[in-house]
Each structure stands twice: as C-alpha cells, then as structure tokens.
N, C-alpha and C positions, 0 to 999 in steps of 0.2 A: 667578539661575537657580534653578529648583526642583529639589530632590534627589528622585530617584526611589526608591521603595521597592525594596529588593533582591528581595523575593519577587516583586513585580510585573515587575521586569526579568527575573528568571528564567523566569517563566511565559510572558512575551512572546517571550523568546529560544527557549525550548523550542518554542513554536508555530511560530516561524520555521524551526527545525530540522525539524519535521515537514513543513511546507510545502515546504521545500527538497528533502526526500526525495521528496515527491510530485512535484515538478517533475522531479527526476532520473529517477524511475520512468517518467514520461511521455516524456521526451525522450531519455534515455540519453546525453546530451551531456556531454562532459568538462567544459565550463564550469559546468554545473549540478553535476557531481560535486564540483568545486572549491568551489562555493558551500556545499555541505553540509559539506565540510571546514573552511572558514573559520568557520562557526558552531560546529562541533564544538570548534575550537581556542578560540574565544571562551568557551564554556561551561567547558571544562576549565581555562582559564587563571584565570577568576575564581571557579570553584567553585560549588557549590550552597548555597543558604541552609539547606537541611536536610541534615544530615550523615548521614542514614540511607542515602544512596546514594553514599557517599564511595568505594566500590570501583568504581563505574560510571565507565568511561572513554569519553567520547564519540568520541575519535579512533579507539579500537580498534572500537567499535561501528560507526562510520562505514565503516571498511574492510570489516568483515564484511557489514554491510547492503548496501553498494554491490556487493560481489561476489555476494551472493545475488540481488540485483535483476538484475544483468547475466546471471547464469547460474542461472535459477530451477530448472532441471532437475538441478543438482548435488545430491548427497547432503547432507541436512541443511539445505538452503536454505529449504524451506517451513516447517521447524520454527523456524528462526531468524526468519523473517518473522512467523510466528504469535506468537512471543515479543515481537517488536517491537510488533506491533499491540495486544498485551495492555497495553502501557504507555501507549498513546494514550488520553487521557481524553475528548477531544472526539468525540462520536458522528458528527457530519458528516464530520469529518476522517478518522475511522476507516473510515467507509463509502467515502469517496473512495479511500483507500489500499487498501482491500480490493478495490475494483473494478479499480483500476490494476495492482495486483500479482496479480490473478487468484487470490486465495486463497479456498479453500473454494467455488470455482465450477467447473463442468465445463469441461474444456479447450476444448471447441467445442460450440456448440449445433448440433444436427442441422438441416439445411436440408431434409431429406426430408419431404414432406407425409405427414400421417397418411392412413390408409386412408379414413376417413370424409370427409376433405376432397377427396381425389383422386377419389372415387367418390360424389358426393352422391345420384345417382339410386338407389343401392342403399338408402338410408335411406327413400326414398319408395316403395319397392316396385317400381321400374321395373327391367326386365331390362338387364344391360349389353349393349353392342353385340357383344361376342364371343359371347354365348349366344343372341342374336337371329337 
C-alpha cells in the first residue's frame, strides 16, 4: 500500500474540516456538528506537520465555532467567525462559508421597490394618476 505524505494528509483533512463546518452551518444538525468534532479529534490526535500552530486546538475551536454559528447574534460571534474565515485558504470555500454564515452581508435585502421602478411613467414625463 502507498504511504501518504503527511503534509498532503493534513491539507486534505483540513479541507474536510472546512467542508464539515460548511455543512453544519447549512443544516445546524447535531449529526453534522459531531462530524466536525470527529475531524477535529483526528487532527488534534495526529498533530500538524508544521509546528507553527502547535498552540491551535481544533477541539476548542470546534466548540467556539459551532456556538458562534448556532447563535451568530452573540457578542463576539461575528469576530470569531471573521477570524476563522481569515484562516481559510481556498477562495471558493471562503466565499461559500461567507455566504452561509452571512458575514459582511446585510442582514436582509430590502424587497421594497425603488421609486423609479414603481413609477416608470414619471421617467417618461407622464403624469401620475393621482395628479391627473
């Protein structure tokens, strides 16, 4: 059997971690939350090939992230989610997470029509029915 490069294993597992978080953010299902925990445990158990993040604990981060996702209105939740997104290297994955987590986006898009759209006759010089 072929031995897998530890760096490649770590990058694939880290991508799985991000995808599991994305799935949990979409479903908010406890089974998906446990999936994130399982990957966090695997990463923490085997360690990182680069020791520059040796103080980083995936299980602790899992707890904080899942709580922030569950209650994004909590004080500090958006800051924590921004910090998490800063660590995501894949631009497509980062955009997907940003959209699902609703980070940096307006809470709700207005459904009110603009004045120009609701009264197109005014732009053509026609009087409105009220003034006629």
